[in-house]
TORKOL-4160 file (C-alpha; in steps of 0.2 Angstrom, whole numbers, padded with zeros to 4 digits, m for minus):
238
<pt num="1" X="0128" Y="0290" Z="0050"/>
<pt num="2" X="0128" Y="0309" Z="0053"/>
<pt num="3" X="0136" Y="0316" Z="0069"/>
<pt num="4" X="0136" Y="0334" Z="0065"/>
<pt num="5" X="0124" Y="0338" Z="0079"/>
<pt num="6" X="0136" Y="0333" Z="0093"/>
<pt num="7" X="0153" Y="0335" Z="0086"/>
<pt num="8" X="0161" Y="0333" Z="0103"/>
<pt num="9" X="0154" Y="0315" Z="0104"/>
<pt num="10" X="0156" Y="0310" Z="0086"/>
<pt num="11" X="0171" Y="0299" Z="0088"/>
<pt num="12" X="0164" Y="0289" Z="0103"/>
<pt num="13" X="0147" Y="0287" Z="0094"/>
<pt num="14" X="0155" Y="0281" Z="0078"/>
<pt num="15" X="0165" Y="0269" Z="0088"/>
<pt num="16" X="0150" Y="0262" Z="0097"/>
<pt num="17" X="0141" Y="0259" Z="0081"/>
<pt num="18" X="0156" Y="0252" Z="0073"/>
<pt num="19" X="0157" Y="0239" Z="0087"/>
<pt num="20" X="0139" Y="0234" Z="0084"/>
<pt num="21" X="0141" Y="0232" Z="0065"/>
<pt num="22" X="0158" Y="0223" Z="0066"/>
<pt num="23" X="0157" Y="0211" Z="0081"/>
<pt num="24" X="0173" Y="0203" Z="0088"/>
<pt num="25" X="0177" Y="0185" Z="0082"/>
<pt num="26" X="0172" Y="0179" Z="0099"/>
<pt num="27" X="0155" Y="0186" Z="0097"/>
<pt num="28" X="0151" Y="0180" Z="0079"/>
<pt num="29" X="0140" Y="0165" Z="0077"/>
<pt num="30" X="0150" Y="0150" Z="0071"/>
<pt num="31" X="0146" Y="0147" Z="0052"/>
<pt num="32" X="0138" Y="0131" Z="0047"/>
<pt num="33" X="0147" Y="0120" Z="0034"/>
<pt num="34" X="0142" Y="0107" Z="0022"/>
<pt num="35" X="0153" Y="0092" Z="0020"/>
<pt num="36" X="0153" Y="0076" Z="0010"/>
<pt num="37" X="0157" Y="0062" Z="0022"/>
<pt num="38" X="0155" Y="0043" Z="0025"/>
<pt num="39" X="0143" Y="0036" Z="0038"/>
<pt num="40" X="0152" Y="0025" Z="0050"/>
<pt num="41" X="0137" Y="0019" Z="0061"/>
<pt num="42" X="0119" Y="0017" Z="0056"/>
<pt num="43" X="0109" Y="0006" Z="0068"/>
<pt num="44" X="0095" Y="0008" Z="0081"/>
<pt num="45" X="0092" Y="0026" Z="0076"/>
<pt num="46" X="0110" Y="0031" Z="0079"/>
<pt num="47" X="0120" Y="0039" Z="0065"/>
<pt num="48" X="0139" Y="0043" Z="0066"/>
<pt num="49" X="0148" Y="0052" Z="0052"/>
<pt num="50" X="0167" Y="0054" Z="0050"/>
<pt num="51" X="0173" Y="0072" Z="0048"/>
<pt num="52" X="0189" Y="0081" Z="0048"/>
<pt num="53" X="0188" Y="0084" Z="0066"/>
<pt num="54" X="0183" Y="0066" Z="0070"/>
<pt num="55" X="0166" Y="0056" Z="0072"/>
<pt num="56" X="0151" Y="0067" Z="0074"/>
<pt num="57" X="0133" Y="0061" Z="0079"/>
<pt num="58" X="0120" Y="0065" Z="0067"/>
<pt num="59" X="0102" Y="0066" Z="0064"/>
<pt num="60" X="0092" Y="0063" Z="0048"/>
<pt num="61" X="0085" Y="0079" Z="0041"/>
<pt num="62" X="0067" Y="0079" Z="0037"/>
<pt num="63" X="0071" Y="0082" Z="0018"/>
<pt num="64" X="0082" Y="0066" Z="0018"/>
<pt num="65" X="0069" Y="0052" Z="0014"/>
<pt num="66" X="0082" Y="0039" Z="0010"/>
<pt num="67" X="0087" Y="0030" Z="0026"/>
<pt num="68" X="0107" Y="0031" Z="0028"/>
<pt num="69" X="0117" Y="0016" Z="0030"/>
<pt num="70" X="0134" Y="0012" Z="0036"/>
<pt num="71" X="0147" Y="0016" Z="0021"/>
<pt num="72" X="0135" Y="0028" Z="0012"/>
<pt num="73" X="0142" Y="0044" Z="0006"/>
<pt num="74" X="0131" Y="0058" Z="0013"/>
<pt num="75" X="0130" Y="0077" Z="0013"/>
<pt num="76" X="0131" Y="0083" Z="0031"/>
<pt num="77" X="0127" Y="0100" Z="0038"/>
<pt num="78" X="0139" Y="0104" Z="0053"/>
<pt num="79" X="0137" Y="0118" Z="0066"/>
<pt num="80" X="0153" Y="0126" Z="0073"/>
<pt num="81" X="0144" Y="0129" Z="0090"/>
<pt num="82" X="0135" Y="0112" Z="0093"/>
<pt num="83" X="0141" Y="0096" Z="0087"/>
<pt num="84" X="0124" Y="0088" Z="0091"/>
<pt num="85" X="0116" Y="0099" Z="0078"/>
<pt num="86" X="0124" Y="0089" Z="0063"/>
<pt num="87" X="0111" Y="0083" Z="0050"/>
<pt num="88" X="0112" Y="0071" Z="0036"/>
<pt num="89" X="0104" Y="0081" Z="0022"/>
<pt num="90" X="0105" Y="0068" Z="0008"/>
<pt num="91" X="0113" Y="0052" Z="0003"/>
<pt num="92" X="0124" Y="0055" Z="m0012"/>
<pt num="93" X="0131" Y="0037" Z="m0015"/>
<pt num="94" X="0127" Y="0020" Z="m0008"/>
<pt num="95" X="0140" Y="0009" Z="m0001"/>
<pt num="96" X="0135" Y="m0004" Z="m0013"/>
<pt num="97" X="0126" Y="0000" Z="m0029"/>
<pt num="98" X="0113" Y="m0015" Z="m0027"/>
<pt num="99" X="0109" Y="m0010" Z="m0009"/>
<pt num="100" X="0090" Y="m0010" Z="m0006"/>
<pt num="101" X="0084" Y="0008" Z="m0003"/>
<pt num="102" X="0073" Y="0011" Z="0012"/>
<pt num="103" X="0062" Y="0027" Z="0013"/>
<pt num="104" X="0058" Y="0031" Z="0031"/>
<pt num="105" X="0041" Y="0041" Z="0033"/>
<pt num="106" X="0039" Y="0039" Z="0051"/>
<pt num="107" X="0024" Y="0051" Z="0054"/>
<pt num="108" X="0015" Y="0045" Z="0038"/>
<pt num="109" X="0015" Y="0053" Z="0021"/>
<pt num="110" X="0003" Y="0059" Z="0007"/>
<pt num="111" X="0006" Y="0060" Z="m0012"/>
<pt num="112" X="m0004" Y="0073" Z="m0021"/>
<pt num="113" X="m0005" Y="0074" Z="m0040"/>
<pt num="114" X="m0018" Y="0087" Z="m0043"/>
<pt num="115" X="m0016" Y="0088" Z="m0062"/>
<pt num="116" X="m0009" Y="0071" Z="m0067"/>
<pt num="117" X="m0007" Y="0053" Z="m0064"/>
<pt num="118" X="0004" Y="0044" Z="m0052"/>
<pt num="119" X="0012" Y="0028" Z="m0058"/>
<pt num="120" X="0023" Y="0015" Z="m0048"/>
<pt num="121" X="0033" Y="0003" Z="m0058"/>
<pt num="122" X="0043" Y="m0012" Z="m0052"/>
<pt num="123" X="0054" Y="m0023" Z="m0063"/>
<pt num="124" X="0050" Y="m0039" Z="m0053"/>
<pt num="125" X="0038" Y="m0038" Z="m0038"/>
<pt num="126" X="0027" Y="m0025" Z="m0030"/>
<pt num="127" X="0021" Y="m0028" Z="m0013"/>
<pt num="128" X="0008" Y="m0018" Z="m0002"/>
<pt num="129" X="0007" Y="m0021" Z="0016"/>
<pt num="130" X="m0004" Y="m0012" Z="0029"/>
<pt num="131" X="m0005" Y="m0015" Z="0048"/>
<pt num="132" X="m0023" Y="m0011" Z="0049"/>
<pt num="133" X="m0033" Y="m0007" Z="0033"/>
<pt num="134" X="m0028" Y="m0006" Z="0015"/>
<pt num="135" X="m0041" Y="0005" Z="0006"/>
<pt num="136" X="m0043" Y="0010" Z="m0013"/>
<pt num="137" X="m0056" Y="0021" Z="m0019"/>
<pt num="138" X="m0060" Y="0027" Z="m0037"/>
<pt num="139" X="m0074" Y="0029" Z="m0049"/>
<pt num="140" X="m0067" Y="0015" Z="m0060"/>
<pt num="141" X="m0054" Y="0001" Z="m0056"/>
<pt num="142" X="m0047" Y="m0012" Z="m0067"/>
<pt num="143" X="m0034" Y="m0026" Z="m0063"/>
<pt num="144" X="m0025" Y="m0035" Z="m0077"/>
<pt num="145" X="m0014" Y="m0050" Z="m0072"/>
<pt num="146" X="m0009" Y="m0067" Z="m0079"/>
<pt num="147" X="m0012" Y="m0075" Z="m0062"/>
<pt num="148" X="m0021" Y="m0067" Z="m0047"/>
<pt num="149" X="m0022" Y="m0075" Z="m0030"/>
<pt num="150" X="m0031" Y="m0069" Z="m0014"/>
<pt num="151" X="m0027" Y="m0075" Z="0003"/>
<pt num="152" X="m0039" Y="m0068" Z="0016"/>
<pt num="153" X="m0048" Y="m0074" Z="0032"/>
<pt num="154" X="m0064" Y="m0064" Z="0028"/>
<pt num="155" X="m0068" Y="m0057" Z="0011"/>
<pt num="156" X="m0083" Y="m0046" Z="0008"/>
<pt num="157" X="m0088" Y="m0039" Z="m0009"/>
<pt num="158" X="m0101" Y="m0025" Z="m0010"/>
<pt num="159" X="m0107" Y="m0019" Z="m0026"/>
<pt num="160" X="m0123" Y="m0014" Z="m0036"/>
<pt num="161" X="m0117" Y="m0025" Z="m0051"/>
<pt num="162" X="m0103" Y="m0038" Z="m0051"/>
<pt num="163" X="m0098" Y="m0046" Z="m0068"/>
<pt num="164" X="m0085" Y="m0059" Z="m0070"/>
<pt num="165" X="m0080" Y="m0065" Z="m0088"/>
<pt num="166" X="m0068" Y="m0080" Z="m0089"/>
<pt num="167" X="m0064" Y="m0095" Z="m0099"/>
<pt num="168" X="m0063" Y="m0107" Z="m0084"/>
<pt num="169" X="m0070" Y="m0104" Z="m0066"/>
<pt num="170" X="m0065" Y="m0116" Z="m0052"/>
<pt num="171" X="m0072" Y="m0114" Z="m0035"/>
<pt num="172" X="m0068" Y="m0125" Z="m0019"/>
<pt num="173" X="m0075" Y="m0122" Z="m0002"/>
<pt num="174" X="m0080" Y="m0132" Z="0013"/>
<pt num="175" X="m0097" Y="m0124" Z="0015"/>
<pt num="176" X="m0106" Y="m0112" Z="0002"/>
<pt num="177" X="m0122" Y="m0102" Z="0005"/>
<pt num="178" X="m0131" Y="m0091" Z="m0007"/>
<pt num="179" X="m0145" Y="m0080" Z="m0004"/>
<pt num="180" X="m0154" Y="m0072" Z="m0019"/>
<pt num="181" X="m0171" Y="m0065" Z="m0023"/>
<pt num="182" X="m0170" Y="m0072" Z="m0041"/>
<pt num="183" X="m0157" Y="m0084" Z="m0047"/>
<pt num="184" X="m0156" Y="m0087" Z="m0066"/>
<pt num="185" X="m0143" Y="m0099" Z="m0074"/>
<pt num="186" X="m0141" Y="m0101" Z="m0093"/>
<pt num="187" X="m0130" Y="m0116" Z="m0097"/>
<pt num="188" X="m0125" Y="m0127" Z="m0112"/>
<pt num="189" X="m0123" Y="m0142" Z="m0102"/>
<pt num="190" X="m0124" Y="m0145" Z="m0083"/>
<pt num="191" X="m0116" Y="m0160" Z="m0074"/>
<pt num="192" X="m0118" Y="m0161" Z="m0055"/>
<pt num="193" X="m0110" Y="m0175" Z="m0045"/>
<pt num="194" X="m0117" Y="m0176" Z="m0027"/>
<pt num="195" X="m0108" Y="m0189" Z="m0016"/>
<pt num="196" X="m0122" Y="m0190" Z="m0003"/>
<pt num="197" X="m0138" Y="m0181" Z="m0002"/>
<pt num="198" X="m0146" Y="m0169" Z="m0015"/>
<pt num="199" X="m0161" Y="m0161" Z="m0007"/>
<pt num="200" X="m0172" Y="m0147" Z="m0014"/>
<pt num="201" X="m0186" Y="m0139" Z="m0004"/>
<pt num="202" X="m0197" Y="m0127" Z="m0013"/>
<pt num="203" X="m0215" Y="m0121" Z="m0013"/>
<pt num="204" X="m0217" Y="m0127" Z="m0031"/>
<pt num="205" X="m0205" Y="m0137" Z="m0041"/>
<pt num="206" X="m0206" Y="m0139" Z="m0060"/>
<pt num="207" X="m0195" Y="m0148" Z="m0072"/>
<pt num="208" X="m0197" Y="m0146" Z="m0091"/>
<pt num="209" X="m0187" Y="m0156" Z="m0103"/>
<pt num="210" X="m0188" Y="m0152" Z="m0122"/>
<pt num="211" X="m0184" Y="m0170" Z="m0127"/>
<pt num="212" X="m0182" Y="m0184" Z="m0114"/>
<pt num="213" X="m0184" Y="m0183" Z="m0095"/>
<pt num="214" X="m0176" Y="m0198" Z="m0086"/>
<pt num="215" X="m0177" Y="m0203" Z="m0068"/>
<pt num="216" X="m0167" Y="m0218" Z="m0063"/>
<pt num="217" X="m0162" Y="m0225" Z="m0046"/>
<pt num="218" X="m0159" Y="m0242" Z="m0037"/>
<pt num="219" X="m0175" Y="m0237" Z="m0028"/>
<pt num="220" X="m0187" Y="m0223" Z="m0034"/>
<pt num="221" X="m0201" Y="m0217" Z="m0023"/>
<pt num="222" X="m0215" Y="m0205" Z="m0028"/>
<pt num="223" X="m0227" Y="m0199" Z="m0014"/>
<pt num="224" X="m0241" Y="m0187" Z="m0014"/>
<pt num="225" X="m0253" Y="m0182" Z="0000"/>
<pt num="226" X="m0267" Y="m0180" Z="m0012"/>
<pt num="227" X="m0265" Y="m0183" Z="m0030"/>
<pt num="228" X="m0253" Y="m0192" Z="m0042"/>
<pt num="229" X="m0256" Y="m0190" Z="m0061"/>
<pt num="230" X="m0247" Y="m0199" Z="m0075"/>
<pt num="231" X="m0252" Y="m0193" Z="m0092"/>
<pt num="232" X="m0245" Y="m0197" Z="m0109"/>
<pt num="233" X="m0248" Y="m0204" Z="m0126"/>
<pt num="234" X="m0242" Y="m0221" Z="m0120"/>
<pt num="235" X="m0239" Y="m0226" Z="m0102"/>
<pt num="236" X="m0228" Y="m0241" Z="m0098"/>
<pt num="237" X="m0227" Y="m0248" Z="m0081"/>
<pt num="238" X="m0216" Y="m0263" Z="m0077"/>
């Protein structure tokens, strides 16, 4: 800084600006430090880390997704002015190698892969749980599994076309109700076993058999309000 305009005050002005540029040690902001330390306590939202100056209460930094546990080696940011400003930045090493890793996303999270796929792989099991709704939306979806099992109180499937291809289809239910405008079945053989009542109500009922049509019962009863016709090349009664 030039002080030639006021030479008589130059020493004092220079001293003032020097004191502003070089504050005394008492006025300097305590520097923050990063330390590698072990977590002593991790329960009920309380984290305590052991440092050179003793135990320090810590908070989990927003960037630390892995929930620290007791015994973990962590990277902790310490502030010289406020001990309560210590943050666990990262978990460097687990207390036990096979410890289950918990990722805490308290306020929710969103993964976005704008130009590529997202793949989740598990060597043994993969579980998805939701407190309210579990939704999946895509132009095309496919599931491949050796065994698939659905346990649900209410199941609703809405679609324009539903196609199922399988070798064996087994279905068991207490009650079943089907509503369709047109229902077409093409079967090689059809075997139905009805324990009690088999009833059909229709505007018109028609049965066509290519070879033999057999109606057998301990008691057989045919009734018509107007007209009964039996026609054939041969008719045997009795």
